[in-house]
N, C-alpha and C positions, 0 to 999 in steps of 0.2 A: 265498456267495450272499446277496444282501440279503433282508431280510424281505419277505414277500409283501404285507404291509399298508402298507409304506412308500410314500409318495407319490412318484411318479416326477417328477424335476425337468425343467423345460422347457429347461434349459441342459445341453448335453453337457459334463459336468464330468469325464469320464474320457478318458484318452488311448487312442485306438484307431488303431493304425497302418493297419490295413486300411481303416477308414472314411476316414482322411485320404487314403490313396492313391486310394480311389474318388472322393472329392470333387475331388481334383486332376485325375483323369482326366475327370470330367464338367465341370470348369472349364477344360479345355484350349481349347475354342473361344472362350469369353469372354476368356480370357487373351490369345489371339492377336489378338482384336479390340481389346483394350485397347492392346497393344503396337503394333498397326498404326495405331490412332488417334493415339497419342502420336508415333509416327514420322512420320505424315503432318503432324501439327501442327508438329513440329520442322522438317520440310522447308519448309513454307510460311512459318514464322516466319523461318527463315534466308534464304529467297529474297526475301521481301517486306518485310524490315526494313531501314531505311536504315543502312548501315554507318558506324561511327565509327572514324577512324584517329587514332593518337597519334604525334606526332613530338616529339622532345626533344633538347636540346643541353646540354652541361655547360660552364660558364664558371668560371675560377678568378680570384679577385681577388688582385692582387699589389701590392707596395710597393717602388718604386725610390728608394732613398735615396743613390744614387751622387753625383748632382750636389749634393745637400744636404750629404752628408758631405764632399765636396771643398771646399765653401764654408763648412762649419760653420754652415749656416743651418737654421732650423726648417722641417719639412715641414707646411705649413699646409693641404695638400690632402687629407690622410689622412682617410678616412671609414670607419665600421664597416660590416660586412657587411649589417647590417639597414638602414642608410641606403642602401646600394647597391640592395638589393632594393626598397625603397620607391621609389627613383628609377626602377627598371626597370618597376615597376607603375604609375607615374604616367601619367595620360591623355596628357600632352604627349609623353612619350617614346614610348609605344605609337603615338600618332597620327602622329608623324613617320615611324616605320618603316612603318606601314600605307600611308601616302601614297605610298610608293615602289613599291607593288605594284598590279597592275591589278585592284583589288577593287571599283571603282566600278560595273562591269557584271558581272552573273552570267549567263553563257551556259548555258542549260539545255536538256536534251532530255527530252521526256515519254515514259515507257514505259507498259506496260500498267497498272501500279499506282504505281510509284515514278518520281520525276523525278531525273535525274543531272546534275551540273554538269560542263560541259566546260571546265575551267580550262586555258587556253592550248592547248586542243585543238579549239576550235570552228572549223568550216570557213569562218566569216565573222567580220567585225569591224565594229562600228558606231562612228561618230563622231557625237556628239550634243551638243545644247544644251537644257537643261531650261528650259522656259518657265513651267511650273506645278509647284510642289513636290509637288502631290498625285500626280504620276506616279511618285514614288519608291515602291518596294516593290510595284508593280503588274506583273502578268505581261503582257508585250508579245509576242504570238504572231507568228511570221514564217512566211509561206508563199511558196515560190519556184516559178516555172514555167520551162518550157523556153525561153522567149523572153527570158531574162535580166531578167525582171520579178519583182517581189515585192509582197507586201501585208502590212500589219501590222494587228493587231486587239488592242485592250485596253479596259479598263473603268475609268473614273474617276468616283467619286462615284455609282455605279450607272448611269452612262451609257456605252453601248457606242460605241466609236470605231473606225472602220476606214478605211484609206487604201491606195491602190495607187501603185506607182511603178516606175521602172527602176533598174538598178544605177548608172546615170550621173547620176541625179537626186538632189537633196537634198529630201526630203519634209518637210512642215511641218504640224503641227496646232496647236491652241490650247495644247497641253501640252508638245510637244517638237518639236525640229527635228533630223533625223538623216540620215545618209548611210551606205550599206552598202558595205563593201569585201569582195570574195570572196577567200578563201584556197584553197579546194578545192571547185570547183564540181561535180565529179563525185560527190564524197561527199554534197553537198547533194541532188543528184538521186536518188542511191540511197536516201538517208534519206527523201525525200519519198514514195517508192513504198510505204513502210511506214507505214500510217495511224497506228499507235499511237506512232510515233517522230516527234514534232513539235518544232520548235525554238521556244524562247521566251527572252526576256531579262528580267532584273530590274535596275532601276537602284537603286543604293544611295548615299545621301547620306553625307558624311564622318561626321556624327554617328551614323548607323546603323551604319556600318562600325566605328567606335570602340566603340560599345556592344556590338555583336555579338562582336567578337574580344577585347575586354578581359575579358569574362566567361569566354571559353574559354581564355585564356592564364593559366597559373599559374607562379609563380616561388617556389621553395622552397630552403631550405638543404640541400645534400647532405652537406656535412661542415664543421662550424663551425671545427674546428681547421685544416683545410686551406684554408678560405675558398673552398669550391666551392659553386656554386649550380646548380640544375637549372631549365631553362626548358622548359615543356611546353605543347603546344597540341593540343586535340581538335577534329577537323573531319571532315565527311563526304567531303572530297576529300583524298587522301593527298598529292598534289604540293603543293597549296596549303598544307597544314599544315607541310610541310617548309620551303617558301620563307618563310613568315611567321616561323618560329622562327629560321631562319638570318639573316634580315634584322634581327630584333630583337637577336640576339646580336652581329652585326657592327656595328650602329649603337651598341650599348652600348660597344664597344671604341673606335670612332672618336670618339664624343661625349665619352669620358673625356679625350682629349687636348684637345678643343675647350674643355671646361670649365676645365681647368687653365690653358690659354693665356689664356682670358678673365679668369680670376682674376689671372694675372700682369700682364696688360695694365692691369687696374684698379689694381693696386698701383703699377705704374710710372707711371701717370697721376697718382696721388696724390703720389708722390715728386717728379715734375716740378713739380707745383703748389707743393709745399713748398720745392723748390729755388729757384723764382722768388722766393718771398717772402723766404727767407733771403739770397738773393743781393742783393736790394735793401737789406736791413738791413746786410749785410756791406759793401756799397759805401758806404753812409752812414757806417758806423763808420770805414772807411779814409779817407774824405774828411775826417771830423772830426779824425782823428789827424794827417793830413797838414797840415791847416790849423793845428792846434795846434803842430806842429813848426816850421812856417814862422813863426808868430807869436812863438814863444819860442826860435827859433834853436837847435833841438835837432838833434844829428847823427842822421840816419836811416840811416846806413850799416849798422846792426845790425838793421834791420827793426823787429819788434815787441818786441825785447828791451828791457827797462826798464833805463835807466842809473841804477842805484841808487848812493846814496851809501855810502861805506864803513861807515856806522853801521847800515845795514839788513842784517840777517843772513838766514841761510837759512830761518828760521822763517816770515818773511813770504812767501817763495816757496812753501813748503808750503801755507800757508793760502790763498794765491791760487789754487794748483792745485785744491784742494778746492772753492773757491768756483766755479771754472769748471765743474768736473764737476757740482756740484749745480745750477748754472744750466742746463746742458744737459738734465739729467733733469727739472728744473722746466718747461722749455719743451716737452719731449716729453709730459709728463703734461698740460700745459695744452692742447696740440693734441688729444690723445685725448679729454679732457673736452669740449672745444668740439665735436669731431666727433660725440660721442654726444648731446649736448644739442641741436644745431642741425640735424644731417643726419637726415632721416627715412628715406632710403634708405641705411641703414647698411651699410658694407662692412667686415666684421670683419677680413678678410685685410689690408686697408690698415692697420688699427690695430695688428695683430699685427706687421706689418713694422716699424712705428715702434718698438715695444717690444723688438725683437730685440736682444739683447746687453746690455740694461739690467738693473739690479739687481732690479727689480720685475717682470721679464718673466714668471716662473713663476706668481706669484700672480694678476696681472691677466689674463694670457693665458688661464688656465683659466676665469676668469669670462667672458671674451669668447667662448671656445669654447662654453660653455653658452648664452650669448645667441645665438650663431650657430645652434645646434641648434634653439632655439625659433623663430627666424626661418624656418628651413627647414621646420619642421613647419607653420607658419602658411601658408607659400607653397604647400605641397602640399595643405593642407586647402582652400585657396581654389579649387583645381581641382574640388573635390567639392561644397562648400557655398558659400553666399553670404556676403558681407562682414559682414552684420549678424547672422549666426547666433550661437547661444549658444556653440558650440565655438570660433569665431573670437574672440569676446569674451573667453572664458576664456584663450585663448593670448595675446591682446593684453595682458590684465591681467598674466600671468606675465612677458611681455617687459618691460612697464613696471617691474615689481618688480625684474627682473634689471638693467635699466638703472640704476635708483635705487641698487641695491647697488654696482654698478660705480662710479657717480659718487661715492658716499659713500666708497668705498675710495680712489678717486683723490684726493678732497678731503683725506682723512686723510693719505695719503702726501705730497701736495703741502704741507699744513700742516707736516708733519714736516720736509720739505726747507726750507720758509721759516724754520722755527725754527733749523735748522742754519746757514742763510745768515746770519740775524741774529747768531748767536753768533760766526761767523767774521768778519763785518763789524765787530762790536764789538771783537774782538781786533785786527783790522787798524787800526781807528781809534786804539786805544791805542798801537800801534806808530807810527802816523803822528804822533800828538801828541808822543810822545817824540822822534821824529825832528825835528819842527818846533821843539821846545824846544832841540834841539841845533843848530838853525840851518838845517834842511833847508828848501828852498824849497817853498811851498804848491803852486806850479804843477806841480812834479814829482809830487805826490800826485794831482792831477787827471789828469795824463798817465798815471799808473799805472791809474787807474780806466778811462780810455778804452781802454787796452790790454787790460784784462780783458774789457770788453764785446766788443771785436773778436775776442778769442780764443774767447769763447763762441760767437759767430756763426760763426766759422771752423770750430770743432770740430763744431758742428751741421751745417754745410754739408758738411764732409768725410764725416760719418757718413751723410748722405743719398746722397752720391755713391757711397760704398761699397755701400750697400744697393741702389742702382740697378744697379750693375755685377753684383752677386750675382744679382738677379732676372732681369736680362737674360740672363745665362749660363744660369740655371735654365730660363728660357723656351725658349731655343734647344735645351736638352737634354731637353725633355719628350717622352717616348715612353710610351705606355700600357703598364703592367705587367700589366693584365688580359689574359687570353688564353683562347681557346676550346680546351678540352681535347678536346671531341668535338662535331663538327658534326652537325646533324640530317640524318638520311637519310630517304628516302621509304619509309614503312612499306609492307610487302608485304601483311600480313593485318590486318584490323580488330581492335580491342580489344572492339568491341561490334557485333553480337552475337558472343559467344564460341562458336564452332562446337562445340568439344569440350565446353565447359561446358553448352551447350544440349542436346547429345546425351546427356551424362551425366545431367543433371537429368531429361530426359524418360524415359530408361531407368529411373532409380531411381524416378521417380514411377509409371511403369507397373508396375514390379516391386512397389513398396509397395502400390499399389492392388490388384494381383492377389493378393498375399499377404493383404491385408486382407479381400478378398472371400472367399478360401478360408477364412481363419480365422473370419470371421463365419458363413459357411455351416457350418463345422464346429461352432462353438459353438451355433448355433441349429438344427443338424440334429437332427430329432426323429423321423425315420422308422425303422422297423424294417428293417434291411438283411439280417441273417442270424439263424440260430437262436440265436446267442450273445446277441443283443440281447434275445430272449425269455427265455432261460435265466438271464440276469443279473438279471432282476427277478421271476422266477416259478419255482416248482418244478414247473410243469405238464410233462407228458411231451410229447416231440416225436415225432410219428408219422412225419414225413418232410418232404421238400422237393420242390416241383415247380418245375423250371427255367422261365425265361422263354422263351416261344415267340417266335422271331425274326421269323416271318412273321405276316401278318394271320390272326387266328383266324376260321374260317368261321362262318356263321350257326348251323350245327348244333352248334358247339363240341365235337363228338365227334372227337377226334384219334387215339385209340389204335387205331382200325380202319384209318386211312389211312396212318399212319406207324408200323408196329409196331416198327421198329428205331430209332426216334428216342429221344432222351433223355427226351422227354415221356412216351412209352409206358413206358420203363424206370422212370421215377420213380413212375408209378402202380402198376407191378408191385411196387415197393418198399413203397408204401403198403399194397397188398393183403397182402404178406408180413408187414408189421409189425403188421397187425390181429390176427394169430394170437397175438401176445405180450401182448395185452390180456386180462386175466383177466375172464371173464364167468361168470355162474352159470346153470346149466341148459343143456340141449341144445335143438336145434331152430332155427327161423328167428331171424335177428338183425336188429335195428333199428339202422341207422346214421343218426344225426341230425346234420345239418351246419348251422352258423350262422357269423356273423362279427359284427364291430362295426358296420360301416357297409356300404352298398351299394358294389359295385365291387371288392371284395376277392377275388372269384373263387369264391364258394361254389357257385354253379350250375355253373360250369365244372368244379370238382372233383367235384361230385356226378355229373354226366353221365359224365365220363371214368372215375371210380372205379367207377361202375356198369358201364360198358363193359368195363373190365379184369377185373372179377369175373365178368362174364357169359362171358368167354373160357374160364373154367375149367369151364364147364358148369353153374354154379349159376344158378338163376333169380333175376333181380333186377328190382325195380320201383322207380321214382323218383316220389316225390310232391312236387308243387309247392305248398308251404304259404305261400310268400311272395305272398300274395294282393293285397298293395298294389302290388307291382311284379313281376308274374309274368314268367318268362323261359323256362321249360321248353318251352312251346309254340313259342317262337321257335327254340330249339335243335333241335327235331325237325320244324320247319316244318309245324305243324298248326294248326287253328283252336282258339280258346280258348272255345268256346261252352258246354262243359260240363266239369266237373272237380270238384275238391275242394270248391269253394263250393256246388255243387249237391248233392254228396253229403252235406255236413254239414247242409244244410237238409232233406234227405230227398226231394229232387226227383228224383234219379236213383239207380240202383243201381250197385254197384261194378263189376259186369261190363260194364255199358254205358259206363263211363268209362275203362276200361283200354284203352290204345292200344299197339300194338307198334311197335318201332323197326326200322330196317334191320338191326340186329345181333341175332343169335339170342339168346334167353333174356333180352333186355333190353326191358322194358315201362315205361310211364310213365303217370301221370295228371296232367293239366295243372291249373292253379289254378282254371280256370273263370272265369265273369264276376266282376268285382271287386265284392265286397259292401260295404255301408256299415259293417258291424261285423265285421271280420275277427278281432278278438281274441276276441269272444264265440263265434264259430264254431269257432275252434281249440280253445278250452277246453270245447267241447260234449262231452257223453259219447258222442256218435256217433263221435268220433274214435277212442276205444278200440275200438268195435265194428268200425270200418273196418280198424283195424290187425289185430284178431283175425282178420277174414275174409281179409285179405291174407296173413297168416302161414300160412294153410292152402294157399296157392297158390305162395308164393315163399320162397326161401331167405334172401334179403336184401331188406330194405325201407329204401330211402335217402330220408330226408326233407330236402327243401330248405327250411329254416326262414327266416323273416324275420330281419334283423339284430337281435340282441339288445341292441346298443348304442343303438338308436333306440327299439325297442319291446320289450315283455316277452312277446310272443306265443309265441315258440319255447322259452322256458325250460322249460315243463312237458314238452315233447317231448324236450328235452335230458336231463331227469331220467329219463324213461322209457327212453331209448335204451340199447342194449347198448354201442354205440360212439359216444359223443358227440365230435364233431370240431369244432374251432374253427379257422376259416381266417384267416390273416394274409397280407398281400401285401407282398412285399419292395419297399422304396422307395415305398410307398404308405400302408401302415398306420402309425400313430403309436405311439411307445413308451408313452404313457399308456393305449393300448388294452389293454396287459397287465394294468392294474388291473382292467379288466372281466373278464378271464379269472380273476384271483384271486378276485373277488367271486362268480363262478359256482361256484368250488370251495368257498369258505368259507361264503358266505351262502346259496347255493342248494343246497349239498350235492350237487353233481353229481359222481358218482364216475367214474373212468376217463376224465376229460376229457383229451383230447390235442390237440395243435396241428399243423396242416399249414401250412408256409410256402410260399406260392405266388409265382410270378414272380421267382425268385432270378436275379440277373444272373450271367452266366457268369464275369466277372472276379472277382466277390466270392468265388467258391469258391477262388481262387488265393492269397488272402492269409490263410490259416488259417481259412477259413470253410467247411469241409467240412460235409456234412449227412447225414442218415439216422440219427437217434437213435431208439432203440426205446423201448418203454414203460418208464417209470421213469427215462429219461434216463441213458444210460450203457451200454445194451446194445441189441441189435437188429440190424437188417440192415446198417446202417453203409454207406450208399451215398454215393459222391462222384464228381465228374467234373472234368475238366480235362485238361491235357496231362500225360500220364504213362501209367499202365497203362490199356490199352484205347483209346488214341488212334487214331482212324481207324475205329473200329467203327461209331459212330453216324453217321447221315447228316449231322447238323450239323457233325461234325468235318471231313468231306470238303469242306463248303462253306467252312469257315474256311480250310482248307488251300489251296483254289483261289482264295481272294480275293486282292485286291491288297495291297500293303504297308500302305496306310492302314487298310484293313479289318482286316488281321491285327493292326495296332498298336492300333486301337480296341478290338478284341475281347480283347486282352491287358490 
C-alpha cells in the first residue's frame, strides 16, 4: 500500500485488467461507430473513385545474323536495348501508333457523380470537322428524342452554344460541323429516360492525345540479359488500355523491318551512285588503253595482262599488286572523307558499307558508330526541345568533335597509304630505269601505268558490285527478330483504387483509432471504480458498497422500504451490520456524520436509506440536513423547507417544532430550513451541541447530512464529534485525488474511525475481482458481494437481467 501522504498521479500508471475491461465495455458503442464510419467511408470511396486499369505486354529484342553470317557481312542495324526503349518512348513512334486508334473522340456518359467513357461501346458515332480549335476538350452534350432528332449543347470561351437537328442532317456551328450515325437507337432511348445518365463527347486534338497517353505509357527493362522490355499503360478504360499497348507493341515489330529496309535502300542507293562514277572512270581507262594499243600495235589478245620483257622479274608484279590494293583503299578513304566533310545529312550505314572488308574497317567503323549514336540522340532530342536550345548545341558540338576526330584519323591513314604508294612507285621507277637501260621501250612503261589505273578502277568497281549483291540479298531476307512474348489482355480489376487495400487500411485505421481511444481513456482515467482504488491510496476502512440503482431514483430517494429484497436494500443492511464493528466509546445514542468531497456523490441518498434500514430494526432514527447551501432532505421526503436547522441554530424555533416524521416508522428528519447567508458560522455555533444533546434524549441514532468537505470545511467539526464518521465516494464519478482529502481528514483533522462507503458500483465491475464489503480495519467484516454465482436469482435485479434480451445480458456482463 502506498503512503497516504503521497500525491496521487493524474495518469493511470498501473495496469488494471478489470479497469481495462470496463473501459473496453464502455467504449463498445464508440468503437462500433468508428468501424461503421470507416466502413461507410471505404464504401463511398470505392464507389465514387474513378478506377484505373493497368494493361501490359512483354517484348523481346532479338538479333538475326543468319543472312549476315551467310554473306560474312557486318550487322550495321544492331542497336542496344536502351536505344530501342528510347525509340519506343519517342513521340514520333507513340504518335504513329495512337493515330491508328479512335482516340480523337471520347464518348462519355454522365452518372450521378462520375463520368464513364464508352470506348467502342457508344450507341452512336459522330463524323465531324473542327472549324474552331477552341472546341477541343469541351464537353458537347447530346440529347436525343423519339422523333429521330437530337440537339447538342456546349460552351466555348464562356459562351453557351445550342443547336438542334435530325439524324439525317449535318449540323454546323461556328466551331464544328458534324453528323450523327446511330448504332443502337433502343439503348439511346433507354438511357435518355434516366436523367442522370446523359451522353456527351469530347474532341481531342493529335497533340492532346499524344501528351495524354505519352505520360501514361511506360517502357521499362524487364530483363537486361534476356533483352526483354515491359510496355505498360494506365487508363480509366480497360479495353482502351489493352488496345493501346497492343498497337504500340505490334507497331514496334513492324517498324523494325521498315527501318532496316530503309537503311538498306539508303546503302544500295549510295552504292549505285558510286558504281556510276567508277563505271565512267573504268570506261575512260579502257578507252585509253585501247587507243594506246592501237597506236603502238600491241597485241590485245591477253586483255589487261602486261607483255613484259624477259628482263622484268616477278618483283615488279608484286609491287604492282600492292600498288593496286593501296590505290583501292586510298580511293575508299577519300570517298568517306568527302562524304563526312560535304554531306550534312550523314548516313553512317553507307560509309560502313564502303569500309566493309578493308584493313581499317575496325578502327574507323567504331568511330563512325559513335558518331551515329550522337546523331540519333540529337534527332530524338529535337522532338522534345528546339533547335537552338543548349542541349542541342552541346550535342552538335560533340558531333563536330567526333567528325573532326574521324577526319583526322582518315587523313592520317590516307597519308600513310600515300607514303607507301610513293615508296612502291620509287621502287618501280628504279626497275623501269634499269629496264630502259637494258633497251626496254618507254612506251611499254606507259602502257604498264595505264594497265595499273584500269585495274584499280576495275577492282573498286567489282568491290561495289559485290557489296550491292550482299545488301540486296540481306534486304530480301530482313525479318524482325523482335517478338511479342505476352500480348496485353483486358484487365478485369482496377489497380486503383485497390479494394482489398482500401478495406484493409480502413479496418486497421479504425482498429488503431479505437485502440488509441481506449488506451488514452485508460491512461487518463482518474475515476474511482472500486474499493480497490481507494484502498490502493489510503488506509481508511471500507464500510461497504452500495450498488448502482438501474432504474430512476424517485424523489423521496428512500428505496429500502419499496424494494426490501433488492440488492440496494441488502447493501444497506450490510452497512448497518458493519457499523457494529466500528469501535466506539460509551453507550447510548450514536451520531452518524456523513460527508463527501463534492456534491452529487450520494451522501443524502446514503443518509436517507441508511436511516431507513436502521429504523427497520426498531431503533429510533433522525436525519439532520446540515447542507444548508444545497439542501435536499426536504425534497427526499417531499415537504416544505420553511423551518429547520437554520432556524434552530439562530434560536427562532424549538427542536420539537422542527422534527418531522416520515412514512417509515421510527424515522424522523429535520430539514435544512431557509438558506442562511452564513451557514459556516451557524454550524459552528454552540447551539449545535445543545441540539444534538436534546436529540440524543429522544433518538438512538442521529444521522447528520453534512456539506461536502472538499468544497467547504463546515462539516469537519461534526465529523470529529461523530461516533461513526462516514465518507461517501461514488463509483465512476469521484476522482482518485479525492482520496487525498480522506487522508487529510484522518491525519490533519484527527478524525477517528473514519470509514468510506462506495456508492453506485456498476454490476459488471464486481465480476473482475472487484468484490466489496470490507469491514472496519479493511480485511474483516461482513464481506458482501454480488454477481452471478451464489445467490443468483434471489434479488429482483437478478430476475430482470435473466429476462432481458441478449444485448442487455451482454451489456450487463
